[in-house]
Each structure stands twice: as C-alpha cells, then as structure tokens.
N, C-alpha and C positions, 0 to 999 in steps of 0.2 A: 531393635531389628534393623539390620542394614540391608540395602537392596543390591541385587546383582545388576550389572550393567551390560553383560555380554548376552544380548538377545538377538537371535537370528532374524534379520529383517524380512518382511514379507511384502508382496505387492498389494497396493491399495488401489481399488477400482472406483471410478466415479459412479458406475451403475449400482454399487453396493451401498450408496449413501442412505443412512437412516437418521432421523432426528435424535438428539441426545435424550436419554430416558428421563432426565431431570433438568429442570430449569433452575437458575440461581437468582434469588431475589436480591441478595446483598453479600458482599465479602468483606470481612474484617481481617486485616493482616497486621501482625505485630512482629517487629524485627528487633532483636537484642544483639547488637554488633559487639562481639568480644574478640580478643586478639587471636585466639586459637580456634574459634568456631563462631557460628551465628545460630541463635535459637529463633526459629520461625514458628509462630502460632497462627493458624488459619481458622477462622470461624465462619462457616458458610451456611447460608439459609437455602436449603434445597426444597423444591416443589415439584411434585410428579408432573411430567409432561403428558397432557392428555392425548397428544398426537403420537405417542410411542407406547406400545403395549408392554415392553419390558419393565419389570420392577427391580432390575438389578442395576445398582450404581457401580460403575467402573471408573476409577480415578487413575490418571497417569502420574507416575512419580519415580524418580531415580536419583541415585547418588545422595541419599539422605538416610538418617537414622531416625526411626519413629520412637518418640519418647512416650506419647500417650494418645489415646483416641477416646473421644466422648461423643455421645449422641444425646442431645437435650440435657446436658450437664451430668449425665450418668456414664461412668466408665464403660467402654464398649470393647469387646474382645472377639466378637464373631465376624471378623473380617479375614480375608485371605490375601496374601501378597505373593505374586509370582509374575515373572516376565515383565517387571517394571509396571505392574498394575496392582491396585488395591481393589478388591471386589467385596461389595456389601450386598447380600441378597435380601430382598423383601424389607427394605429399610423403612418403608412407610410412605405416605402421601406427602407429608410435610414435616421437616425436622431440621435441626441445626447440628451440623457436624463440626466438632472442634478437633483439630489435629495439631499436636505439638511435635516438632521434629528438629533435628540438628543437621546443619550443612556446613561445609568447609569452603568458603569462597576463595581463600588463599591457594587452595590446591585444585581449584576448578580450571584446569587447562583447556577445557572444551570451549571456554569463553561463551557459554550459553547459560541462561539463568542468571544468578548473582555470582559475580567473581570480583576478586581484588587484585589490583595491579598498581604498582608504584604508590601504595598507600591510599588508593582511592577505590571505593566500592562502586561497581557499575553493573547494569543489567543489559542483557540482550535476550528477549523472549520470543521474537519471531524467528522461525515459525513454531518451534516446539520446545522452547527453553523454560517456560514457566513450570514445567513438571520437575525441573531441577531445584525449584524453590519450595514447593509444597505439593501435596496430592490434590489433583483437580481434574475436571474434564477439560483436558488441554486441547481444545478444538475451537475454531473461530466462531461457530454458531452459538456458543454459550456466552451470553452477554449479561453483565451485571454492573451495578454500582459498587464502588470500592471506598473503604475507609482504611487508611494505612497509618500505623504508628511506628516510628523509628527512634531508637535510642542508641547512643554511642558516646564515646569519650570526646568531650568538647574540645580538648586541645588538639586531638588528632583529626577529628571530623567535625569541624565547626559548622559545616554545611550538610544538612540532611534533607534530601529532596525526594518527592514522589509526585504522582499525578494529581491534578486538580488544584483546589484552593487550599491554602494553609489555614487551618481552623484553630490550631492550638500549638503552643510551644512552651518550654520551660526548663528550669534547672532541676537536676537530680543529685543525689548524694554521690560522693566519690568522684567529683569532677565530670560527671556525665550530664547529658541533656537529652531532650526529646523534641520531636515535631509530630503533628498529626495532620494528615492530608485527607480531604474529601473530594472525590470525583463523582458528582451527582448524575453524570450521563452514562448510561450503560455502555460497556466496552468489553471486547473479548480479552482473555488473559494475555494474549501475545502483545498487547499494548501496555501492559504493566511496566512501570519503570521505578528504579530506585538508584539514587546517587548519594554517596557520602564521602566527604573528603575535605581537604584544605584548599578551597578555591576562592578566587577573586570574583566579585560580582560587578558587572557593568549594567547600568540601569537606564531605561527610557520608558516611554509610555505611548499608547495609541488610543485615539478617540474613535469609537466605532460609529457606524452610520446611524445608530439609534441614540448616540450621545454618551454611551458608557465608556469609562476609562479602563483600559487594560494595562497593567504593569508588565513591562517587558524586561527580562533579565537574561544576560549571557554570563555563564560561569566558566572561567578558565583558570589554569594554574598561574601562579605568580610569574610575571615576565611576558605573558601573552596578552595582557589586558589592552595594550595600545594597538592591537591588530584586529579589533572587533567592530570598529565603527561601520565598515562596509557591510558586514553581516547584519548588524542592527538595522541599518537603512534598508537593506534588502528585505528583511522581515516586515518592516513597516510598509514598504511598497507592495509586498505580497498580500498583506491583509487588506489594503485599500483596493488592489486589483481584484481580489476575490469578491469583495463587496460589489464593485461596479460591474464586473463581467458576469458573475453568477449569482449575485444577491446573497452571498454567504457571509454572515457575520460571525465573528468569534464569540463564543458563549460564556467563557469563564472570565475570572477577574485577573488571571495571571497566566503568562506564557513564558516558559523557561527554555533556554538552550544551554546545554553543557557540551563543551568541546575539550576533549582530552586526547593525547597522542596515542594512547593504548586502546582506544575503542576500535574494534576490529571489523565492524560491519559497514564502515563508511559513514552512513547516517541512518537514523531510525526515528520514525514518526510517533513514538509514544505520546499518548494524549497529554498535551500541555507541557510535556517534558521531553523535547527532542534531544537526542544524544548524537554527537558528531565526532568524527575524527578531526583533529585540528586542521588537517590539510584542506578541509572543506568549509572552514569558518574563518581562519586567520588570513588576513591579507593587508599588506601595508604598501603604500605607494613606492617606498624605497626599494622593496624587494620583490613585489608581486608583478606579474605580467598582466596584460589585458585579458588574456585567456584565464588566468587565475581569478581575476575579479568577476568575470562572467560565470565561471564555474561556481564560485561561492554564491553568487546571486541566484543561479538556477537551482542549486541543490537546497539552499535555504527555502526557496519558494516551493520546491517539490515537497519537502517534508511538511511545510506548513499547509499546503493544499490538501495533504492527506487528512487533515482534520475533518473535512467533509467527505472526501473521496477515499475512504478506507477506514476511518474511525467512526464517524457518526453513521455512515452507511458502510457496512463491512462485508466480508466474504462469508458465504455459507460454509464453504469448505475450501481447501487449498487448490482444488482444480479451478477455482474461480479467481486465482491470483491476479490475472490480468484485469479483472473488474476494477481493482483499485490501482494497480501499477500502470496498466496501459492508459487508463483515463487520466491518471495524475501526470504521467509523462507528457501526454498531449497538453494538459493544462500548463505545465511548466515550460514547454516549448512555446506555447502561445504567449505566455507571460514574458519570456525572454525576447520574443519577437516584438512585443509592444514596448518593452523597455529599451531595446537597441535597434538593430536593423533587421526588419522582417526578411529581407532577401538573404542576408548573410546567415541568419539563424536557420532558414530553410535549407540553404546549401549545406551547412554543417550537419543538420539532422539527416539529410539524404545521403551525404557522404558516409556518415557513420552507419546508416542502415545498409548501404550497399557493401561497405567494407566488412562489417561484422555480422549483421543479421542474414544477409543474402548467403554468405558462406556457411552459416549455421544451417540454413534451410536446404542447402545443397549437399550437406554432409550426412553421414550415417546417424548423426545426432538430431536430425530434423524431427520436429514435433509440432503439434498443433498449438495454437494460442491457448486453447482450453484442452489440455491433455486428458486422456481417458484412463490413465493409470500412472502410478509412480511407485518406486520403492523408497526413495529418499527425496522428500519435497525440496530440500535445499538445492538439489540439482536442477530445479525448474525456475530458479531466479535467473532467467536467460534473456538474451537480446530478443528472442522471439516473443516471450511473454511481455516484456517491457516495450521495446521499440516497434515491433510489428503490431503489438496490441495498441500502441498509440496511433499507428497508421490506420488501423481499423476504426478507431474513434474518429479520426480525421475524415475518413471516407463517409461516415455517417453524418458528420457535420457538412460535408460537401453535398450529399444527397438531400438533406433536409433544408439547408440554408441556415443563416445565422439566427433568424427569428424563430423558426421552428425548433432548431437545436436548443435554444435557450428555453423554449416552452417545455421541451422534453426533459432537460436537466432539472428544471423547476419541479416537474412532475415526479421525477426520480427521487429527488430529495424529500419532497412532501410525502410521497407514498412510502418511502423506505427508511426514513430517519429513525435510528434506533433499532434497525433490523439487520440481519445477515442474509444476503441475497446472492443471486447468480448472474452470470453474463446474460442469460436468457431474459431475466427481469429487466436488465438495463436496455436491451434491444427492444423489448416490448414497450418500454416507455417511449422510445423513439417512434415506434409504430403508432402508439395510441395518441401521442401529441401531434403527430403530423398526418394521421389518418392514412398511412402508407402500409403496404404489406412488406415486412422486413424478413419474412421467413427464409427466403433464399439467401439474403445477405448473411444470415447467421452461419452459413457454411464457411465463412472466413475464419470463424473461431474453431471449426472442427477439422478443416483440411490443412495438412502441413504442406510445405513447399512454396516456392515462389512461382506464380503463374507467368506465362509468357504471352505477349500480344503480338500477333502478326498482322500488319496493316498494309493494305493496298488501296490505291485510289484510281478514280476514273473521272475525266472531265468531258462533258458533252457540250461542244461548242454551240451547236444549233439550239439546244434547250437552255443553255447557260446554267447547267447543274453540275455540281461536284459531289461525287459519291465516295465515301470512305467505307471500306469493308474491313471489319475487325474480327479476328479469329483468336480465341483464347485456348490455351492448353495448359494442363497442370502436370508436373512431373510425378512419377511414382515415388513414394517415400515408404519408409519402413511401416509395414502393416496397412498401407493405403495404396490401392491401385484404382482403377476404374472410377476416377473422381468426377463429381458433378460440376457443371458450369457455375462459376461464381457470378455474383451481382457486382459488376465493376463500374464505378463512375469514371468516365474518361473526359477530362476537360480539354476541349478543342477550340482553337481559334483559327481564322484564315488570314493569311498575309498576302499582299501583292508581291510580284517579283522584286519590287523595290524595297520590300520590308515594311510597308505600311499596312496596318490592320484594316481589313475590309469587313470582317465578320467577328464580332466580339466573342468572348469566351462562352461556350455552350457546353453543358454537361450531357454527354451521351451516356445512356445507361445500357451497358452490355450485359444481357442476361442469358443469352444463348451461346452455344459454342461458336457460332458465326452469325454476324448481323451486319447489315448495310445501313448507312445513314446518308441521306441526301440533303445537300445545301442548295437552295434555289437562289436565283438572281445573282449568279457569280459570273461577272462579265468576262474575266480572263482566267486562265488556269492559275489557281492560287498555290501558295506554299502552306501546307497544313502545319500548324503549331500544336503538337499533341502532348498530352499529359502535362499541361502547363501548371 
C-alpha cells in the first residue's frame, strides 16, 4: 500500500493540545540499505496512556509502501490508512506493533526523513520528518529508548551511524556489514539520526567531571579531514563549559559529529550524532576568517548544549519550540562571550537582534515567542523564537541574578530530565527557585511586538534626588491589540557630567505602564546610563 502525500494542511492550535493516547516503552528499528530502496522495520512497544481517554492509536506516515503489519507477532489487517495517517482502533492496553515498509531515500527531494545525496545516507527528522521513515506518533511528547540496526554494502557505506552507543557490529554475506546502536535515554523521534557513507573519521576524547572517558569523533568526506581541528577543540571546550557553568555532564560513551556539504538544515542536535553542513564545521587558518572560526565555535557549542536543553529535557509540543531554542541560543551566546570578548559578543548579538528580529516584530509576520497557532511548524523557526527567546531567558537571568538562575536551572533539569515540558514549566522553575512571582513576566512569551520605553528625568537640587519616569507601550500586532504591561528589567547606572560612575548598576523592575524610580544622595545632576 502506497501513501498519498497531497493532504490539505490545517491550522493547529495550542489550546487543542491533548496527550498522546499511547506511550512508547522502546523502539527497535532495522534498516536494510539497498541501491534502489531501503527496507525499514519498526518494532514498537506501546502502552496505553492513563492520562488520555482515547483508545485509538493514530500513527503518522508518508511516502512509504507498507509491506506488512503485525501485532504481538500476529499478522494484522484491521487498520486504516488515509491522509498520511494509520489508524488502529481499540488496539489494547499494551502490545508490540511491527511494521515493515519500503522507502526510497534516493528520490526523497524533500530532504526530510532519510535521504541519499552524493552517495551518503543522511536524516533530518525535526520537526516532522520521522514519519517519512516509518509510521509513528510523530510528536515531541512521545519519548522512548531506541535500538537501531543498520546494514549496507561495506564498500559503499563503510560507516554506519545512529544515536547512542555502538553495541554490536559485524560482517554479512555478499560484502555487506551491520552495526547496532543503543540509545538508553528516552528521546522524541525528531532526534533520531542515521548516517551511512564513505567518510573519514577524526578522533579525540574528553574526560568528564566524574572521570569518565567520552570518545569524540568527527566524520567528513575525504579531503576535509585537515579542517576539523577547530571544531573538535570547540566541542571539548563546550563540554567543559557546560559542566562548569550548569553542572551538566555528558552521559554516553561516544559523541559523533558528521559534516557533509549536502546537509540542508545547517546543523541538527540529534542525540550523540550531531549532523552539520560543512560550512559550520570546517575551518583552516589559511582560508577561514576570524568570523568563520567564531561561527564554528558557536554553532558546535549550540548543538552540543542541546543535549540537555532540548534532548534530555524536550518540548511538549512545537508551540514550545523556544523552550529549547531560546534557552540554547542564550547558552551559546554566553559560552562565546566567555571564550572570546564579552563586549564584542554582546554587541554582535544586539546588532543581529535589532537588524533581523526587530524588523520581524514590526512586520505583518510578527508573532509571539510562544505562538498559539500554526499551519506549518517549519515557518516558526524564526528570529523571534530563537533570538527574542534568548533575550527572554537573559531577562530572567537578570531578574534572578547568577546564583538564583543557576539554582533555577538545576531545579529545571532535576525536575524534568526525561520529560517533555512547556515554557510555563521553565518559568515556574525560575519562580520556585527564587521565590519570586513570575506570572506577569510570562507575558513576554505571549505578546508579539517590540515594546517601546519612553524615559524622562527630573533632578531636585534641594533634596539631591534624581527621578526617572519610565513609560512602556506595546504596538498592535496581528490578532493582538489592548496588550498588558510587561515585566521589564531595566539596568540603570548614573554618571557624573565628567563620565565618572557615581551610582553602580541597579535593576529597575518596570511592571506598570508608567512608574517612577528615585535615586537619593545625588549631589549633582547626573547623566543616566540606561539599558546597560
């Protein structure tokens, strides 16, 4: 049975979210890579979700031919396929579903799921590409452990990679070979990855803070191997920084990076198997600029940091995309600031924000960091979700301070490791750890547009006081008028007329449409330094 692909898209609403009717205990995948097709067998252990009333299992799947379906090793035919979905009614409380299907990676021009380009098999499953590989509940709140077996022609595909640790490999008849991979930490299917091809391996290792050795491998095509040292050193710096700054230790025995020129998504954080376009990994002193080196360092760090902010703790649904992307952009910005010049990094980040995100917020495409609806989720991988999302994290860091922010992130990882959560859950951890009310602050996630601050000042010579009056306003955006005041942290310092700091930085918390803040013991009229 072949599946149709022309399905009329419909609007998805955040308010309509319901839990998946079935949880997944474990996924066994098997790939038989052939020249004219790939045979995929999925064996999935389903368990009824007690939090969902429905007993109907709905699986997403497209661009594949079903060869066979079995439930608990018995051939099963009472399923329906329509609109790129397989429906199984009253499947039971616990069962194993085995689906064998055929896909054609060489003809996969969508470059989603498993595709083949220049003789190399590669995957891209975020956001909804896994459904092009096999039938599955293709949503980020379905987490499971994975075991993956890959077999192919050894002369053409000497490298066979997937997520997790390599637990078995060997030779097969007719010049073929296989590998078996185990990923023991639950992950959503969008983090699944497979790479098969003729690649060169660069090796190094990292010793974690608990003393474990992690093997580090970068795979590239022949001729690119001399341009990988900077990426490898950037990876090691990222691992050390995440341990020191956030207490996050890498948990597996192996971390792989694959860099090929025909990977179309820039970079992807698949668990333990990050895939990059070569432009974001390769750098050599004879040809790369300083900007190139910094870009490689930042992107390698970004994808590694996703191991905890996105993979170990992931999104409940795609409306929560900034939960992983905004937080991880903030983390990679801070990493780059620590590795290089903090002032230069901040100037670059703000210039990018003003040039790209501010214009997006001022356009008909303005949307909130946590949108309430979408038709195509790929359209929400935006500067608003990423860069504005990072600034929202930065404001929380400013409000809480370094110590409380670290307490809050520790709580977040402890509370939600292995879970799919929401932006609300993240902000609640900020509130719980700092014992602050963050309910008004959450409006930053819900309201689109760039707020404007109007600031006036008054100096009282007799009382030696200096008063700043701050007034905030928010522009109307599509579907949003009559907006509420935001909780805005405003960093302010006072300088003398000669430019000498007389009052150190203080965080003013603007929570009303208009508020006044008074500084005492100001001997002469100062020059305010605002939004420092």
